[in-house]
N, C-alpha and C positions, 0 to 999 in steps of 0.2 A: 461816955466815950463808947462805941460799940467794939465786943473782941469776936466780933462775926466774920469769918471768913466767906472769901466769895470764891465761886466754882475757879479752877482753872479753868482754862478755855489754852488747846495750845491753835494757831494760825500755822498751817501748813501752805506751801510752795503751793501758788497756784490762789489759793483763798478759800481751800476745803477748812473746815474746822476739825480737830481731833477732841473728843469728848474729856471729860473729866477721868472717862474711866473706861476699859474695854467695855464691848456687848454684853449681856448679863450669860450668853450664851458659847461666848468664846472659851472663858475660861474662868477659875474661882478668883472674885475680887481679893485682893488683900485687905490689911484692915483700913490702910490709910483711903486706898479708894473704897472702900465701903462707908468710911466717915464722910466723906465727902458725898456720895450719891443720897444716902442718909438725910443729912443737913437738906437738901433739895425738897425728897423726898416728907421730909417732914415738915418743908413749909409750905408744901401742895396737899397734905394730908388735913387740911381742914377746908367744910365745902367753901366755906366764906373765902377765902385764902384762892379756892381755886379756882371759887367764879369769879373773883376780882383779878386774879390772873388771867383767864379765859380772856374778859373783857376788856385787858388790853392787849392782849395776841393780836383778838379777831377785829380789833376799832381800825374805822378807815383812818390808811393815812401812817399805818403803826402806833401810834401814840393815842393816849386819852386822858383826856384832863381830870381831875378827880370829880368834878363838878360832872362829867359824863357818866362815870360811873359806880359811882356810890349809892344807888337802890340795889339793896343786895339786901336790905329785908333786916339791917342792925345799926345802930346808931353813929353817926360822922366821926367819934370818936374813935367808934370800932374799928371802922373805915380805913380808920389812920395809923390803929394799932396793925391790925392787918399789913396793910401797906408795908408800911414800916418791915415787920417779918419777911415777905418777901422780897425787900432790897438789901435785907442782912443775909437774907439767903445766896444770892448774887442773882437772882430769879427777873429783878424789876431797875431801871434808872430811871430819875427823875430830874427834871429843871422844873427850877420855880420861875415860872411869867408874873410879874407880877403879883396879883392877890391869890393865881391859881399854879399849883403844882402837875406838871403833865408828865405820865409817866410810859415808859415803853418796855419791851421784850427786848432784846438782843437778839436777832435775826442768829448768832453766834451760841443763845444759851438756847435754843428749842433743837438748832441741828445738833447738838453735845445729849442733848435730852434724847431726840431719834436715835441718833448712833447708839447709846448706852442699853435702849429697848429692841434696840435692832434684833430679828432673826434673823442666823445665819441660814442660809439657802442651802441644802443638802450637796455635797459636788457631784457633777454630772458625771 
């Protein structure tokens, strides 16, 4: 059993997504927000995980079979380990279909990541 936490995302009225944390340029993060963001960045801090995350996020149809993304220069068990870490961080979801597992990045995760790293434009 895993004790990993999923990144909290809030659905706002109108379908927009509030990130787990405010944009880094808005104000200093509190301890809980920093821990949540660090979990996400830690999961993406490995080059193989970042390649796998990118492969899933950019795959046609928004999801990818593990059979289509496992050519990242490491063994299949290592690919499975990295995909598990991305799931535990709340960055990927998966669904088993027969023999294969299909992964997808939830659009709300990408939106939250973008908002966290957004640079506030100067006031006019």
